ZAKOL-159672 format. One record per residue: residue number from 1; x, y, z of N, C-alpha, C, O in turn; residue in one letter. Coordinates in nm, 3 decimals, always signed. Layout:
node resi=NUM; nx=X; ny=Y; nz=Z; cax=X; cay=Y; caz=Z; cx=X; cy=Y; cz=Z; ox=X; oy=Y; oz=Z; resn=A;
...
This chain:
node resi=1; nx=+10.276; ny=+10.628; nz=+10.581; cax=+10.343; cay=+10.588; caz=+10.679; cx=+10.360; cy=+10.713; cz=+10.751; ox=+10.336; oy=+10.825; oz=+10.708; resn=M;
node resi=2; nx=+10.416; ny=+10.672; nz=+10.897; cax=+10.446; cay=+10.763; caz=+10.988; cx=+10.590; cy=+10.743; cz=+11.058; ox=+10.614; oy=+10.653; oz=+11.139; resn=V;
node resi=3; nx=+10.681; ny=+10.842; nz=+11.015; cax=+10.824; cay=+10.827; caz=+11.117; cx=+10.825; cy=+10.922; cz=+11.243; ox=+10.804; oy=+11.043; oz=+11.235; resn=V;
node resi=4; nx=+10.849; ny=+10.862; nz=+11.343; cax=+10.874; cay=+10.940; caz=+11.447; cx=+10.990; cy=+10.918; cz=+11.520; ox=+11.032; oy=+10.803; oz=+11.533; resn=L;
node resi=5; nx=+11.050; ny=+11.015; nz=+11.572; cax=+11.182; cay=+11.013; caz=+11.627; cx=+11.155; cy=+10.973; cz=+11.781; ox=+11.093; oy=+11.043; oz=+11.861; resn=N;
node resi=6; nx=+11.211; ny=+10.847; nz=+11.808; cax=+11.227; cay=+10.802; caz=+11.929; cx=+11.337; cy=+10.832; cz=+12.025; ox=+11.356; oy=+10.766; oz=+12.127; resn=G;
node resi=7; nx=+11.421; ny=+10.953; nz=+11.983; cax=+11.552; cay=+10.981; caz=+12.042; cx=+11.535; cy=+11.130; cz=+12.093; ox=+11.427; oy=+11.189; oz=+12.082; resn=T;
node resi=8; nx=+11.658; ny=+11.194; nz=+12.154; cax=+11.656; cay=+11.318; caz=+12.164; cx=+11.725; cy=+11.425; cz=+12.061; ox=+11.723; oy=+11.549; oz=+12.060; resn=T;
node resi=9; nx=+11.796; ny=+11.310; nz=+11.960; cax=+11.848; cay=+11.379; caz=+11.848; cx=+11.754; cy=+11.458; cz=+11.759; ox=+11.657; oy=+11.403; oz=+11.706; resn=T;
node resi=10; nx=+11.785; ny=+11.598; nz=+11.741; cax=+11.675; cay=+11.676; caz=+11.654; cx=+11.702; cy=+11.646; cz=+11.511; ox=+11.821; oy=+11.642; oz=+11.479; resn=I;
node resi=11; nx=+11.615; ny=+11.624; nz=+11.422; cax=+11.588; cay=+11.619; caz=+11.292; cx=+11.615; cy=+11.446; cz=+11.274; ox=+11.624; oy=+11.409; oz=+11.157; resn=G;
node resi=12; nx=+11.625; ny=+11.357; nz=+11.362; cax=+11.619; cay=+11.224; caz=+11.300; cx=+11.526; cy=+11.172; cz=+11.239; ox=+11.552; oy=+11.089; oz=+11.152; resn=L;
node resi=13; nx=+11.391; ny=+11.207; nz=+11.266; cax=+11.284; cay=+11.177; caz=+11.189; cx=+11.289; cy=+11.217; cz=+11.063; ox=+11.261; oy=+11.135; oz=+10.976; resn=A;
node resi=14; nx=+11.325; ny=+11.348; nz=+11.026; cax=+11.331; cay=+11.402; caz=+10.896; cx=+11.434; cy=+11.321; cz=+10.827; ox=+11.402; oy=+11.268; oz=+10.721; resn=A;
node resi=15; nx=+11.556; ny=+11.305; nz=+10.872; cax=+11.654; cay=+11.232; caz=+10.820; cx=+11.623; cy=+11.087; cz=+10.774; ox=+11.663; oy=+11.047; oz=+10.665; resn=A;
node resi=16; nx=+11.551; ny=+11.010; nz=+10.858; cax=+11.511; cay=+10.869; caz=+10.851; cx=+11.393; cy=+10.867; cz=+10.720; ox=+11.382; oy=+10.768; oz=+10.648; resn=Y;
node resi=17; nx=+11.319; ny=+10.974; nz=+10.704; cax=+11.202; cay=+10.976; caz=+10.626; cx=+11.279; cy=+10.977; cz=+10.468; ox=+11.234; oy=+10.915; oz=+10.372; resn=R;
node resi=18; nx=+11.380; ny=+11.044; nz=+10.463; cax=+11.461; cay=+11.021; caz=+10.323; cx=+11.508; cy=+10.906; cz=+10.299; ox=+11.500; oy=+10.856; oz=+10.187; resn=L;
node resi=19; nx=+11.565; ny=+10.846; nz=+10.402; cax=+11.595; cay=+10.680; caz=+10.384; cx=+11.453; cy=+10.625; cz=+10.322; ox=+11.450; oy=+10.578; oz=+10.209; resn=K;
node resi=20; nx=+11.366; ny=+10.631; nz=+10.383; cax=+11.244; cay=+10.545; caz=+10.358; cx=+11.181; cy=+10.591; cz=+10.242; ox=+11.113; oy=+10.506; oz=+10.185; resn=V;
node resi=21; nx=+11.185; ny=+10.709; nz=+10.189; cax=+11.154; cay=+10.743; caz=+10.050; cx=+11.236; cy=+10.705; cz=+9.963; ox=+11.186; oy=+10.654; oz=+9.862; resn=T;
node resi=22; nx=+11.373; ny=+10.714; nz=+9.969; cax=+11.456; cay=+10.645; caz=+9.869; cx=+11.433; cy=+10.497; cz=+9.856; ox=+11.460; oy=+10.439; oz=+9.751; resn=R;
node resi=23; nx=+11.388; ny=+10.442; nz=+9.949; cax=+11.356; cay=+10.313; caz=+9.936; cx=+11.216; cy=+10.257; cz=+9.860; ox=+11.176; oy=+10.142; oz=+9.844; resn=A;
node resi=24; nx=+11.158; ny=+10.389; nz=+9.821; cax=+11.033; cay=+10.370; caz=+9.734; cx=+10.915; cy=+10.374; cz=+9.807; ox=+10.816; oy=+10.337; oz=+9.744; resn=G;
node resi=25; nx=+10.894; ny=+10.417; nz=+9.951; cax=+10.771; cay=+10.418; caz=+10.029; cx=+10.748; cy=+10.554; cz=+10.057; ox=+10.835; oy=+10.635; oz=+10.089; resn=W;
node resi=26; nx=+10.613; ny=+10.580; nz=+10.040; cax=+10.573; cay=+10.689; caz=+10.118; cx=+10.552; cy=+10.773; cz=+10.246; ox=+10.459; oy=+10.728; oz=+10.314; resn=N;
node resi=27; nx=+10.603; ny=+10.866; nz=+10.292; cax=+10.600; cay=+10.897; caz=+10.428; cx=+10.497; cy=+11.020; cz=+10.443; ox=+10.519; oy=+11.128; oz=+10.387; resn=V;
node resi=28; nx=+10.391; ny=+11.000; nz=+10.517; cax=+10.282; cay=+11.101; caz=+10.499; cx=+10.323; cy=+11.220; cz=+10.614; ox=+10.305; oy=+11.341; oz=+10.597; resn=V;
node resi=29; nx=+10.371; ny=+11.167; nz=+10.715; cax=+10.390; cay=+11.249; caz=+10.823; cx=+10.536; cy=+11.217; cz=+10.910; ox=+10.588; oy=+11.107; oz=+10.923; resn=S;
node resi=30; nx=+10.577; ny=+11.323; nz=+10.955; cax=+10.700; cay=+11.290; caz=+11.076; cx=+10.660; cy=+11.362; cz=+11.219; ox=+10.593; oy=+11.466; oz=+11.220; resn=I;
node resi=31; nx=+10.697; ny=+11.313; nz=+11.315; cax=+10.709; cay=+11.376; caz=+11.428; cx=+10.795; cy=+11.311; cz=+11.560; ox=+10.902; oy=+11.254; oz=+11.537; resn=G;
node resi=32; nx=+10.748; ny=+11.322; nz=+11.683; cax=+10.821; cay=+11.280; caz=+11.811; cx=+10.733; cy=+11.181; cz=+11.874; ox=+10.612; oy=+11.196; oz=+11.888; resn=N;
node resi=33; nx=+10.806; ny=+11.074; nz=+11.912; cax=+10.759; cay=+10.963; caz=+11.959; cx=+10.730; cy=+10.995; cz=+12.122; ox=+10.825; oy=+11.045; oz=+12.182; resn=W;
node resi=34; nx=+10.637; ny=+10.978; nz=+12.180; cax=+10.603; cay=+11.059; caz=+12.312; cx=+10.574; cy=+10.933; cz=+12.416; ox=+10.527; oy=+10.951; oz=+12.528; resn=T;
node resi=35; nx=+10.605; ny=+10.817; nz=+12.366; cax=+10.582; cay=+10.694; caz=+12.444; cx=+10.705; cy=+10.656; cz=+12.532; ox=+10.805; oy=+10.728; oz=+12.538; resn=R;
node resi=36; nx=+10.694; ny=+10.536; nz=+12.600; cax=+10.842; cay=+10.479; caz=+12.652; cx=+10.940; cy=+10.467; cz=+12.556; ox=+10.898; oy=+10.467; oz=+12.440; resn=S;
node resi=37; nx=+11.054; ny=+10.458; nz=+12.571; cax=+11.166; cay=+10.433; caz=+12.468; cx=+11.177; cy=+10.320; cz=+12.425; ox=+11.160; oy=+10.220; oz=+12.495; resn=S;
node resi=38; nx=+11.211; ny=+10.316; nz=+12.287; cax=+11.258; cay=+10.180; caz=+12.231; cx=+11.395; cy=+10.168; cz=+12.213; ox=+11.471; oy=+10.263; oz=+12.195; resn=V;
node resi=39; nx=+11.431; ny=+10.037; nz=+12.218; cax=+11.585; cay=+10.023; caz=+12.222; cx=+11.644; cy=+9.973; cz=+12.072; ox=+11.765; oy=+9.954; oz=+12.056; resn=S;
node resi=40; nx=+11.558; ny=+9.957; nz=+11.975; cax=+11.593; cay=+9.941; caz=+11.840; cx=+11.482; cy=+10.026; cz=+11.752; ox=+11.367; oy=+10.047; oz=+11.790; resn=A;
node resi=41; nx=+11.523; ny=+10.060; nz=+11.663; cax=+11.415; cay=+10.124; caz=+11.544; cx=+11.314; cy=+10.014; cz=+11.502; ox=+11.347; oy=+9.906; oz=+11.453; resn=T;
node resi=42; nx=+11.189; ny=+10.052; nz=+11.525; cax=+11.077; cay=+9.942; caz=+11.540; cx=+10.971; cy=+9.993; cz=+11.434; ox=+10.924; oy=+10.106; oz=+11.443; resn=T;
node resi=43; nx=+10.937; ny=+9.912; nz=+11.342; cax=+10.822; cay=+9.931; caz=+11.255; cx=+10.691; cy=+9.863; cz=+11.319; ox=+10.679; oy=+9.740; oz=+11.319; resn=I;
node resi=44; nx=+10.595; ny=+9.949; nz=+11.372; cax=+10.482; cay=+9.917; caz=+11.401; cx=+10.373; cy=+9.886; cz=+11.293; ox=+10.359; oy=+9.964; oz=+11.199; resn=F;
node resi=45; nx=+10.296; ny=+9.772; nz=+11.304; cax=+10.191; cay=+9.745; caz=+11.201; cx=+10.062; cy=+9.701; cz=+11.251; ox=+10.053; oy=+9.622; oz=+11.345; resn=Y;
node resi=46; nx=+9.948; ny=+9.756; nz=+11.183; cax=+9.804; cay=+9.745; caz=+11.243; cx=+9.796; cy=+9.597; cz=+11.176; ox=+9.887; oy=+9.539; oz=+11.117; resn=P;
node resi=47; nx=+9.653; ny=+9.550; nz=+11.203; cax=+9.600; cay=+9.427; caz=+11.158; cx=+9.609; cy=+9.418; cz=+11.016; ox=+9.560; oy=+9.503; oz=+10.941; resn=S;
node resi=48; nx=+9.673; ny=+9.315; nz=+10.976; cax=+9.684; cay=+9.310; caz=+10.841; cx=+9.791; cy=+9.361; cz=+10.735; ox=+9.788; oy=+9.355; oz=+10.612; resn=G;
node resi=49; nx=+9.887; ny=+9.414; nz=+10.823; cax=+9.989; cay=+9.489; caz=+10.759; cx=+10.131; cy=+9.434; cz=+10.786; ox=+10.238; oy=+9.490; oz=+10.761; resn=F;
node resi=50; nx=+10.105; ny=+9.295; nz=+10.850; cax=+10.253; cay=+9.244; caz=+10.880; cx=+10.347; cy=+9.244; cz=+10.768; ox=+10.444; oy=+9.319; oz=+10.757; resn=K;
node resi=51; nx=+10.311; ny=+9.153; nz=+10.687; cax=+10.368; cay=+9.136; caz=+10.534; cx=+10.446; cy=+9.260; cz=+10.485; ox=+10.567; oy=+9.258; oz=+10.463; resn=A;
node resi=52; nx=+10.368; ny=+9.364; nz=+10.469; cax=+10.409; cay=+9.512; caz=+10.463; cx=+10.539; cy=+9.574; cz=+10.567; ox=+10.646; oy=+9.631; oz=+10.541; resn=S;
node resi=53; nx=+10.493; ny=+9.545; nz=+10.655; cax=+10.608; cay=+9.590; caz=+10.783; cx=+10.738; cy=+9.505; cz=+10.738; ox=+10.844; oy=+9.568; oz=+10.737; resn=A;
node resi=54; nx=+10.740; ny=+9.359; nz=+10.699; cax=+10.847; cay=+9.290; caz=+10.684; cx=+10.930; cy=+9.328; cz=+10.553; ox=+11.051; oy=+9.316; oz=+10.539; resn=K;
node resi=55; nx=+10.838; ny=+9.378; nz=+10.460; cax=+10.893; cay=+9.399; caz=+10.324; cx=+10.980; cy=+9.544; cz=+10.349; ox=+11.097; oy=+9.568; oz=+10.320; resn=R;
node resi=56; nx=+10.897; ny=+9.615; nz=+10.403; cax=+10.960; cay=+9.761; caz=+10.466; cx=+11.105; cy=+9.749; cz=+10.532; ox=+11.198; oy=+9.821; oz=+10.495; resn=L;
node resi=57; nx=+11.117; ny=+9.650; nz=+10.636; cax=+11.235; cay=+9.621; caz=+10.707; cx=+11.321; cy=+9.572; cz=+10.600; ox=+11.430; oy=+9.627; oz=+10.590; resn=A;
node resi=58; nx=+11.294; ny=+9.485; nz=+10.524; cax=+11.389; cay=+9.430; caz=+10.420; cx=+11.446; cy=+9.533; cz=+10.340; ox=+11.567; oy=+9.536; oz=+10.319; resn=D;
node resi=59; nx=+11.358; ny=+9.626; nz=+10.289; cax=+11.400; cay=+9.743; caz=+10.207; cx=+11.509; cy=+9.846; cz=+10.251; ox=+11.595; oy=+9.900; oz=+10.182; resn=D;
node resi=60; nx=+11.477; ny=+9.862; nz=+10.408; cax=+11.572; cay=+9.939; caz=+10.479; cx=+11.691; cy=+9.880; cz=+10.522; ox=+11.773; oy=+9.949; oz=+10.584; resn=L;
node resi=61; nx=+11.713; ny=+9.756; nz=+10.495; cax=+11.841; cay=+9.676; caz=+10.515; cx=+11.917; cy=+9.751; cz=+10.662; ox=+12.034; oy=+9.787; oz=+10.662; resn=S;
node resi=62; nx=+11.846; ny=+9.761; nz=+10.753; cax=+11.912; cay=+9.782; caz=+10.869; cx=+11.859; cy=+9.676; cz=+10.987; ox=+11.813; oy=+9.567; oz=+10.954; resn=G;
node resi=63; nx=+11.869; ny=+9.714; nz=+11.120; cax=+11.831; cay=+9.640; caz=+11.220; cx=+11.686; cy=+9.729; cz=+11.280; ox=+11.686; oy=+9.829; oz=+11.351; resn=T;
node resi=64; nx=+11.568; ny=+9.652; nz=+11.224; cax=+11.440; cay=+9.713; caz=+11.251; cx=+11.359; cy=+9.586; cz=+11.300; ox=+11.367; oy=+9.476; oz=+11.245; resn=Q;
node resi=65; nx=+11.276; ny=+9.614; nz=+11.417; cax=+11.207; cay=+9.513; caz=+11.502; cx=+11.075; cy=+9.528; cz=+11.414; ox=+11.069; oy=+9.625; oz=+11.340; resn=L;
node resi=66; nx=+10.995; ny=+9.460; nz=+11.417; cax=+10.842; cay=+9.486; caz=+11.369; cx=+10.760; cy=+9.418; cz=+11.491; ox=+10.797; oy=+9.325; oz=+11.562; resn=T;
node resi=67; nx=+10.636; ny=+9.494; nz=+11.494; cax=+10.549; cay=+9.441; caz=+11.615; cx=+10.440; cy=+9.496; cz=+11.588; ox=+10.437; oy=+9.596; oz=+11.517; resn=R;
node resi=68; nx=+10.339; ny=+9.445; nz=+11.634; cax=+10.181; cay=+9.504; caz=+11.620; cx=+10.172; cy=+9.635; cz=+11.689; ox=+10.233; oy=+9.666; oz=+11.792; resn=E;
node resi=69; nx=+10.088; ny=+9.709; nz=+11.619; cax=+10.060; cay=+9.853; caz=+11.669; cx=+10.006; cy=+9.874; cz=+11.787; ox=+9.912; oy=+9.801; oz=+11.821; resn=A;
node resi=70; nx=+10.050; ny=+9.969; nz=+11.871; cax=+9.982; cay=+9.972; caz=+11.999; cx=+9.878; cy=+10.050; cz=+12.012; ox=+9.881; oy=+10.148; oz=+11.937; resn=L;
node resi=71; nx=+9.760; ny=+10.038; nz=+12.101; cax=+9.659; cay=+10.116; caz=+12.120; cx=+9.693; cy=+10.257; cz=+12.091; ox=+9.791; oy=+10.317; oz=+12.135; resn=S;
node resi=72; nx=+9.587; ny=+10.312; nz=+12.000; cax=+9.610; cay=+10.460; caz=+11.979; cx=+9.678; cy=+10.484; cz=+11.864; ox=+9.669; oy=+10.598; oz=+11.820; resn=G;
node resi=73; nx=+9.760; ny=+10.386; nz=+11.791; cax=+9.832; cay=+10.417; caz=+11.661; cx=+9.726; cy=+10.404; cz=+11.547; ox=+9.614; oy=+10.357; oz=+11.563; resn=M;
node resi=74; nx=+9.770; ny=+10.444; nz=+11.448; cax=+9.701; cay=+10.415; caz=+11.306; cx=+9.678; cy=+10.282; cz=+11.281; ox=+9.769; oy=+10.200; oz=+11.275; resn=S;
node resi=75; nx=+9.544; ny=+10.251; nz=+11.264; cax=+9.492; cay=+10.137; caz=+11.217; cx=+9.516; cy=+10.086; cz=+11.053; ox=+9.497; oy=+9.972; oz=+11.009; resn=S;
node resi=76; nx=+9.562; ny=+10.200; nz=+10.981; cax=+9.572; cay=+10.193; caz=+10.841; cx=+9.705; cy=+10.216; cz=+10.780; ox=+9.719; oy=+10.220; oz=+10.658; resn=T;
node resi=77; nx=+9.805; ny=+10.233; nz=+10.862; cax=+9.930; cay=+10.254; caz=+10.809; cx=+10.036; cy=+10.195; cz=+10.899; ox=+10.004; oy=+10.152; oz=+11.010; resn=Q;
node resi=78; nx=+10.163; ny=+10.190; nz=+10.857; cax=+10.280; cay=+10.149; caz=+10.923; cx=+10.328; cy=+10.278; cz=+11.015; ox=+10.308; oy=+10.392; oz=+10.974; resn=L;
node resi=79; nx=+10.389; ny=+10.256; nz=+11.132; cax=+10.448; cay=+10.378; caz=+11.203; cx=+10.611; cy=+10.335; cz=+11.228; ox=+10.638; oy=+10.233; oz=+11.291; resn=T;
node resi=80; nx=+10.699; ny=+10.409; nz=+11.181; cax=+10.822; cay=+10.357; caz=+11.230; cx=+10.883; cy=+10.458; cz=+11.318; ox=+10.886; oy=+10.577; oz=+11.287; resn=I;
node resi=81; nx=+10.947; ny=+10.397; nz=+11.457; cax=+10.984; cay=+10.464; caz=+11.534; cx=+11.145; cy=+10.453; cz=+11.568; ox=+11.191; oy=+10.353; oz=+11.624; resn=V;
node resi=82; nx=+11.232; ny=+10.576; nz=+11.527; cax=+11.354; cay=+10.569; caz=+11.500; cx=+11.430; cy=+10.548; cz=+11.635; ox=+11.396; oy=+10.626; oz=+11.723; resn=V;
node resi=83; nx=+11.506; ny=+10.476; nz=+11.660; cax=+11.586; cay=+10.475; caz=+11.795; cx=+11.740; cy=+10.487; cz=+11.735; ox=+11.765; oy=+10.477; oz=+11.615; resn=A;
node resi=84; nx=+11.848; ny=+10.511; nz=+11.851; cax=+11.964; cay=+10.558; caz=+11.808; cx=+12.039; cy=+10.425; cz=+11.761; ox=+12.153; oy=+10.430; oz=+11.714; resn=N;
């Protein structure tokens, strides 16, 4: 899974990675979201990964939206874009 910082807050993706790994998920990379802003932390899922995205959202017990991956996103893993 990839965790991306969708804000201007430095270090937010790294902090969120800890939350995700403590919930038992594997994060392979972190970075910054360079597309249009998201209004809430969003889990993007490729085709066939909708159930995994819902499980992750449940495991993180916060307000996460799930939606299909956008063009250019990974076709083999979940991507979380963290919002404020």
